[in-house]
N, C-alpha and C positions, 0 to 999 in steps of 0.2 A: 677722461680726464680727473684726475683727482680735485678736489677743492681746493681752492687758493690759498686757504687759511687767512684771510684778511677778515677782519671784523673792523667795523666802522667804528666811530665815536659814541654809537647806541650801544656799545658793550656785545651782550649775549646777541645781538642781531647780526647774521651774515650775510656778506656781499656775495651773490652768485652771477653767472655771466651765462650767456648760449652755451658755452664750452660744457661748464659743469652744472648746469641745470639739471639734467638727467641723475647725475650722480648723487648730488645733494637734496632735490626733492622727489623725483619719482622712484628712486630706490630706497627711499627711507620707510623702513618698516616697524621700527621700534616707536615712532612720535607722528603724530598729527604734524604737518608742515603749513604754516602759514607765510604765503608769499606776497609781500608787496610789489606792485611795478609802480616805480616813482622816476622821478625826474628833477634835476638839477634847477629847473625853472619853475617847479609846481610847490607855489605857496603852501597849500594844504597838505603836501607829502610832508614839508617842513614841520608843520603843525602835529603831524600823525607821530614822528620818530620820537620824541619820549614816550608817547603812549605805547608803541613797540617794545622800545626798550624796556619798559617797565614790565610788560606783560611776557616778554621774552624771559627775563630774569625769574618772574613768580612763576610760570609755568614751564619751566625749564624741562622738569621729569615728563611731561606730556605732549609740550609743544616745541618743534624748531620755528625759529622767525627767521626768514631769509628776505632781502630785498634784492630787486634787478633792476638797474638802469633800462628804463625803455629807450631811450635815444640811443645807446650803445650796445642793445642786445634785442635787435629786430625780429630776428627769428623767433623767440621765445613769445614776443609780443604778439606776433602774427600768428602762430600755432596756438594761442588762447583768446586770439580775437580782443586783446584790450585794446582799448578806443580811449578811454578817460584816465587820467591820473588823481589821485592814486585809485588803485584798482587793488583789492584783497582777493586773493585766491585760496583755498582752504584744500588741501590734497590728503587722502588717506590712502594707503596703500597704492601709491602712484597715480591715483586718479584723482580728478578734480570734484570735490562734493559740495562746494558752496562759493559764492562769487559776491564781493561787497565793492560798493564803491563810494568813494568819498572818505574824508577824515572823521573821525567820532571818538568820542572818549572813551578812556579805558574801561569803566563800568558798561557802555553799551558795547564796547566791542566784545569784553567778557561775556556778556548775555549773551550775544550773536554767535560764539563761538561755545557755549555750554553743553548744546547736542554732540559736537564733534570731540571735545575734552573728556564728556563725560565717559566716551567709549573707549578712548585713549589708554 
C-alpha cells in the first residue's frame, strides 16, 4: 500500500501505519529511517515531537523521520518488540540497526545518530 501522504504538525515527520510501514520504512534505500513509536497518552513523546521535527528538516537529505501510533498499529509494535514509549528505531536498507528509548534533546539525538548518518 502506498504511503498515506499525511504529515502531521511536525511538518517533515511522516505518519505511518501497519499498512504502509513496509513501503515507507523497510523499502527505503536512499536514506536512513528513524521511526518513533508513539502514543497520544505519552508525555515524553510530546516532548520529543519538536526535536524530531527539527532533525527531520535539518537532515532531510540523509534521514527520513516517521512516527507510528503504537496503540493503533499493534502489528508493527509486536514485530519489533516495542514495550515503552517513545521508542526510536533506526533502519538502514530495511534492517533495524539501533534502538533508543525515551525522549532526548536534539543535540543528544544527533550524536546518537552520527554513525548512521555518516554512512548515509
